[in-house]
N, C-alpha and C positions, 0 to 999 in steps of 0.2 A: 843432754838430749831432752830431758823433761822440760827444761826451760824453753827450748826451741819449739816443742810441741805446743806448750801453753801459748807461746807468742803467736804461733801459726793459727791456733784456734781463735785467739783474740782478734787476729786480723780477719779471720773468716766470718766472725759473728756479724760485724757491720755489713759485710757483703750479702750474707744470707738474709739479714733484716731488710736491706734495701731491695733484694730480690722479692722477698715476701710482700713488702709494702707496694712494690711495683706491680706485683701480681694482683694484690687486692685492689689497687687503684685502677688497673685495667679492667678487672671484673666489675667494679662499681661504675666505671665509665661505660662499659658495654651494657650494663643494666639501664643506665640513663639513656643511652642511644636507643636501646630496645624499647624503653618507655616512650621516647619521643616518636619513634616510627610507628608504634602501635597506638593508633588513635582510638579513643573510646567514644562511641556515640552516646551523648548525654541522655538520649531518650530511648535507648535500646532496653526493652523489658524482657528479653529472652531469659535472663538469669534472675532467679528469685533471691532476695536478700532479707535477712533478719535485721530490722532496724529498731533500736531501743531509744527511749527518750524519757525525759522528766521535766516537769514545769510546775508552776504554782497556779492555783485557781481559786477565785473567791466563790464560796459555796461548796456544795458536796461534789466529789468527783464522780464521773460516770462509771458504769460497771466495767469490769475487766474483759468481759466478752459480751458481744451484742451484735445486732444486725448492722449498725453503723460501722463498727470496726471490721466486720466481714466485707463490707462494701469497699473499704479502703484497701484491704489485702488483695481483693480480686482485681480492682482497677489498676493498682500499681505493681502487682506481682511481688508483694512483700509479706513478711510475717512481722507485722508492726506491733510493738509492745510499748505503748506509752504509759508512764506512771505519772498520774496527775495528783498532786499533793495539795491539801488545803493551805491557803496562803499563810495562815498563822503559824503553821508548823514547818514551812518550807525551808527556811534558812538552816535550821537545825538538822532536819532530815536529809536535805541535799548535801550538806557538808559531811554528814556521817557516811553517806553513800560514796562520795568521792574519796573520803579518807580510807574507806575499806578497799579501795582499788577497783571499784565496780562502776566507774563513771560510764554512763550510757553514751550512745552515739550522738544524741542531741541533748543539750543542756540549756535550760531556761534560767534567767536571772531577773529579779526585779530591776527597775531602772536605777542607774547609778550604784549598782552593787559592786563594792570594791573587790569582791572575790573574783569577779570576771576579769578585771584588769590584772590582778595579782597572778591568777592562774594562767592567763594568756602570756604574761611576761615570763612565766616559768615553763612555757612550751606545752601546756596541756591542751591547747586548741589548734585547730587547723586554720592556716591563713586562707582567706576566701577570694582574694583578688582575682585569681585566674579562672574562677568558676561562675561568678555572679552574672557575667555578661550573657550567659546562655539562657537566662530566664526572663520572662516577660515582666514580672513585677520586681524581682530582686535586682535586675539589671537597670531598672529605671529609677531606683531610689537615689536622690541627689547626693552628690559628693559631700556637701557640708553636713549631711546627716551621718553618712558612713564615717566621716572624720572623727566623730566622737567614739568610734569603736576601733580605732587604730592603736596598735601597740608596736613601737619600734618601726613605724611606717607601714605596717601591714594591717589589713582589715580582718578582725577576728570575730566580729559580732554582727548579727542581723537585728535591726530595730523592730520592736512591736509598735505599730502605728498609734499615734495619738496626734490630734491636730496641732500644728505649730503655733496656732493662735493662742496667746496667753490669756489668763484671767485678768481683767482690767476694771477700773471703776465705772459704775453706772449711777444714774440719778433719777429721782422721782420727777418726771417732766410735768405731771399734773400739779405738783407743788410749785415748780418754777412758774407755770402758767398762772396759778392762783396769785402769785406775788408779782407778776409782771417781769420776771427775770428770764435771762437767756442761759443756755448751757455754757458754763464757764470755759474760758480759753487760757487761763493762767492761774497760778496759785493764789494770787491776790484776789482774783474774781471768785475762785473756789472758796476762799476764806469768807468773803462777803456773803456768798450764798449760804454757807454752813451757818453763819451767824444769823442770817435772815430766817433760815429754817428753825432756828432756836427761839427767836424772839418775836416773829411776826405771824404766828398761827397759820402755817402753810396748809394745814388740812381743814382749816376754817370750821373748827368745832367749838370755837370760843374758849379753848383752854390752852394753857402754856404747857403742853405735854409732848413736845417734839424737839428734836435737835438735829444737827448736821450729820456727822460721820459715825457710823456704827463700826466700832473697832474693839478688839479683844486682846488677850494676853499675847506676849511676844510681838506687840505692835503689828497685829495681823487683823485685817489686811494692811499692807504698808502704803497703799494709795500712791505709788509712784505713777506719775503722769508721763512717763517716758524713761528710757534706759538711763538717762543722766541721773535720775533719782532712785534707780533700782538697787536695793541693797544686795541682791543676789548676783548682779551682773558684774563681770570683770570688764569694765569700760574705761574708767579713769586710769590715768597713768602717772607715775611719779616722775621726778626730775630726770631720772635715768632711762625713762621710757618703759619701765616695767609696769604691767597691769597690776592694779590693786583691787581688792574686793570693794564693792559698792558700799558696804556697811561702814567703812571708815572714810568715805569720799566726801568731797565738798558738797556734792548733791545731797547726800544723806544728812549732812549737817544742816543744810537749808530746810530739808523736810522735817527734821526734828524741831527746828525753830517754828515751822508752820504749825505743827501739832501743839507745841507749847502755847502758841497764841490762841488756838481753838480751845485748849483745855482751860485756859484762864477765863474764857468767855462761856464755858459750859456748852460748847458747840460740838463736842465729841463725847463718846461714852465715858462717863465719870469714873466708873470702876474698871476701866479697860485692862488694867494690869493683872486682874484676877478673873476675868471673864473668859470662860472656855468657848470653843468655836460654836457649839450648838446654841449657846445662849446669845452669842454675838449675832448669829443668823436670826434669832428670834427678835432681837432689837429692831432689825430692819423689816422682816416680814410680818411683824405685828404692828407696823406703822409708826414706830417711835422715831426712827432715824430716816433721813432722806437720801443718804449717799452710801453705797456699798460696792460690791464687785459682782461681776458676772462673766460668763464664758459662752462660747458657741456650743460646747458639749458638756454633758453632766449636770445640767441645770435641773432643779427640782420643781416640777409642775405643782405638786401638792403644796409646797411652800408658797408659791405665787398664788394659788387658788385661795389659800388662807388669807393672804393680803387682800385679794379681791372681794372676799366675803366681808371683810371689814370696810373696805372702800372700793366699790365697783368701778370707780373712775380712775383708779391707780394706773399710772403709765410709766414704764421704765425705758430709759434710753442709754446708749453708750456715751461716755465722755471722751472725745477725741484727745490724742496726746498733745501736750503743751510744747511750745518751742523752748528749748533749753538755752541757758546762757552761752553755750558753745555753738548754738545754731542748729543743733540736731533736733529732729522731730521723729518720734517713733518709739514703740514699746520693744521689749526684748522678746525675741522669738523663743517659743518653747523648744525643748530639746528634740521634739519630733519622735519621742519614743516613751513608752511606758513599761518597757521590758527589753530584754536582750536574749538572743538565742545563739549558741555557739556549737561547733562541731568538734567532737573528740579528735585529737591529733593522731590517734592510733588508726584512723581511717585512711591515712595518707597513702598506704600501700595498695588501696583498692579504689581506683577512680570511679569504677562503675557504681560502687556503693555510695560514694560521695555524691555523684550525680543523682542517684535515686533519692537519697535523703534530701537534697536540695530541691528536687522536684516536688516532694511532699511539702516542704516549707513554702515553696513558691505558690503551690496550689492553694494552701490554706490562707495565704495573704492576698489572693486575687480580690480586686475590688469590683463590685457590681453596682451599677447605677440602678435607680428605681425601675427604669424601663427594662433592665436586664434581669430583674428578679421575678422570673416567670417560669412555669413548667417547660416552656419551649426552649429555654436556655439550658442545655443539657448539663453544663458544668454546675450551674446554680442548683438545678433540680437534684443533682447528685449530692452536692454539698449540704443541702438542707434535708436530705433523707427521703426524697421523692414525694411528689404531691400525693396527698391522701394518707401518707404514713408519718413522715416527719413534720409536715406542714400542710396547710390547706389555704386556698385562695379565698379571700373575703373582700368584696368591693374592689377587686383588681389588685389587691396587695397580699403578699404571703404572710401567713400568721402561723407561728410554730404551735404544734400541739403541746399541751402542758408537760407531757412526759418525754419530750424530744431528747433531753439530756439524761434524766434519771434512768430511763430505759435504754439509753444509747441508740436511739433511733436515727440520729443524724450524724453522718461522718464529721460534720463541722465541730462537734464537741470534742473530738479526739485529736485534732490538729493542735500541736503545741502552741502555735501562733495562728489563731483563727480570726484575727481582726483584719479586714480588708485594708490594704494600704492605698490610700488615694494617690493616683499618679500626679507628679508635679505638673501644675497647670490644669489639672482635672477640675471640672466644674461640678460643684455640689452645693446645695443650699442646706446648711445645717438646720435651718428652721423647719425643714421638712420632717425632722425627727420628733417634732413636738405636735401636740394636738391643741393646746390652749392658745387661742389667738393672741392674747397679750404677750405670751412667751415667744411666739413666732415673731412678733414685731420687735421684741427686744433682741433676739438672736440675729435677726436681719440687720438691725442697726449696728450690732457689734461686727458682723461679718463685713458689712459695707465700709465701716470705719477701718478695719484691718486692711481691706483690699485697696483703700485709698491712700494708705501709708506704708512705708517700709518698716521692716522688722530687723532688729540688730541680732546678728549671730554671735551668741556668747562664746568667746574662745575657750572658756573654762569647761565647756561640755566634754565629758569623757576624760578629763585630766585628773589624775589622782595624786594627792600629796600625802605622803606617809605621816607627816606631822599633823595634817588636817584630820586624818583618820584617828590619830591618837588623842588629839587635843581639840579638834574643831567643834565638837558638840558643846563642850564646856565653855570654850572660848566665845562661841556665838551667843550662848545663854548669858554669859557675863556682859557682853557688849549690849545685848537687848535690855538687860536689867538696868544697866547704867543709863542707856538712852531713855528708858521709861522714866527714870528718876528725873532726867532733864525735862521731859515733857510735863511731868507733874510739879516741876519747880523745886525738887529736892536736891538737885545738883545743877549748877549753872552751866549754860551752854558754852560759856567762855572757857570751860574746862575741856573743850573738844580736843585740842592738841595733846593735852595730858592723857585723855582717854585713848587716843591713837597710840601714844607711847606705851600705855599699859597693854594694849592689844599686841604691839610688837614684842614686848618683853615676855608675854605669856605664850609665845609660839607663833605669833602672826608674821614675824620677820621670816622665819623658816618656811611657813606656808606660802608666802609670796614668792620666795626664791624657788621653791619646788614647783609651784604652779606655773611660773613663767618659764622654767626649764621645760615643763611638759608642753606648754603652749608653743614654744619654739620648735620642739621636736615634732609636733603635729603639722608644722609648716605654716602656721599663721604668721603673716607678715604685716598686714594692715587690717584695720577695722572693716568688717563686712556687714553690709546692709542688704537685705533681700526684699 
C-alpha cells in the first residue's frame, strides 16, 4: 500500500505542477492583456512621481535645493532628485552607487563608457524603442545615432548631443597667398606645401623659423584627409570581408610614409614624439607651424587672438577631403554624442513614471534657434530661469546671470542632459557662437566644407570588444610607438606587415573578431555615407 501511495503521489506531482504553471501563465497573460488594454497617456500629469538621477558635470554641481529645482517640480509634477557629480569623480562614485543597489531612475555615462553596454546586456536598463516616438526631440534623433546604443537589437541609451562634424585639418591661407600656393587637394600637394612652409619664409619675416605640420605625441593630430586614412575608423576590410581598424590599414601605412618624408625634410614638429597637446597647440598658435586642425565647436578664441596679436593678417581655412585610392571622398562622421543617458529597468512596471522621466529628458534636450531664445518663448524662458532672474537680454540676445548655476536659478542646470539636440536637417551656423571675425570665417569654411561632402558612418560606434577593453589601450600605445619610430626613421616602413602581425598576436585578432560580431549584430550590412 505504501508503494502505491508513493506512486500515486509521484503521478500527481507533475499534474499539480502543470496546473500551477498553467495558473501562473494565465495570470501573467491576464496581466499582459490588462496592460495592453489600459493605455497610459504619456503627458498625463495627474499623478506625482519621485524621479531620481545622476550624471557627471564639468565644474561645481548646483545646490541640492533651489528656485530652479522648484520650478521643475511644479511644472512636471515631480519630486525630482538629481545627483550631479564632478566629472573627475564620476566613474568611481557612480559605480559605487550602482554596486550598493541604489541605481537611480536616470543614469548618465560619458561617451563610449563600456559600463553602459555591459550593464545594458545584463538587463539593468529599460529598452526604449516603444517610448521614444512620443517625444518631439527624442523621436527625431536619427536611427544611425541610436544604433550606437543598441544591445541585442534594442535601444537602451539616449545620446547627449555633439555635432557630427569631426575635427579636421586647417591651414594658414595667408601663408599660401604669400607663397603663391593653393589649398592642397592631395597628399603630394600637401607635402609640397608643408616643405614650402619650412623653406620659403611664408610669414615673410626674413627668418627660417617656420615649418609645415604641428604634431605631437601619439601622432596627434593624425592629419587624415578622409576616412580612408583615418586610424580610428573601421572602414578597410580584409580578404574575408571583415572590417579592420584603420590603424593597421593600407591607408595608415601610406600616411605614416607621408609623415616620414616630412620628418626627413624638417617639415613637421621635430620632437613630436614627446610633445604634449598644450605645447602642440602652441606650435601653431604662436605662428611656428602652418597646418593644424579645427572644428565647428569648442574652438578657443583666446588662442586665435594670440596668433592675431603676433600676425594681424593671419587667416585660417579648412582643407577639403582628398580623393582616396578607392575613389571615396569624405571624412568620418563623429559619433554624434558626448554622453549617454539610460533608464533603470526597475521602472518597467510603471509606464506613467517612464513617460514622465522621458518627458523631463526630452524637454532638457529641446533645441532653440537664436530667434527662439527670447522671453516670449515660454519654454525657453522657463529653461533659463525667467528673464530678470536666471538671465537678462542684452542687444537682443539672452545672457545668463553669473550665479545662474551656483545659486540654482535656472532649471536648465538640473536636467541631466541639458544640451539642445539639433534636429536632423536643422539649419544652424556654428560660426554664430563666436565673436572673433577670423574665427567666424574659419568655422564657416569648415561647415561649408562638411555640407559639401558626405561623412562616413563608423560601424564601430557603440560596439564593445571585451579584448579591446582588456588590451586595447596598451595595444594602441604599442602601435603608435612603433609607427612613431617609422616616422623618425628608427624602424623601416617595410616592416609594416610584420607590425600588423605583432598587432594580431597581441590581441588584435580577437578584437577584430569581436568587433565584427558586434557590427553584424547591430545590422550593418554595407558602408554608409551620410
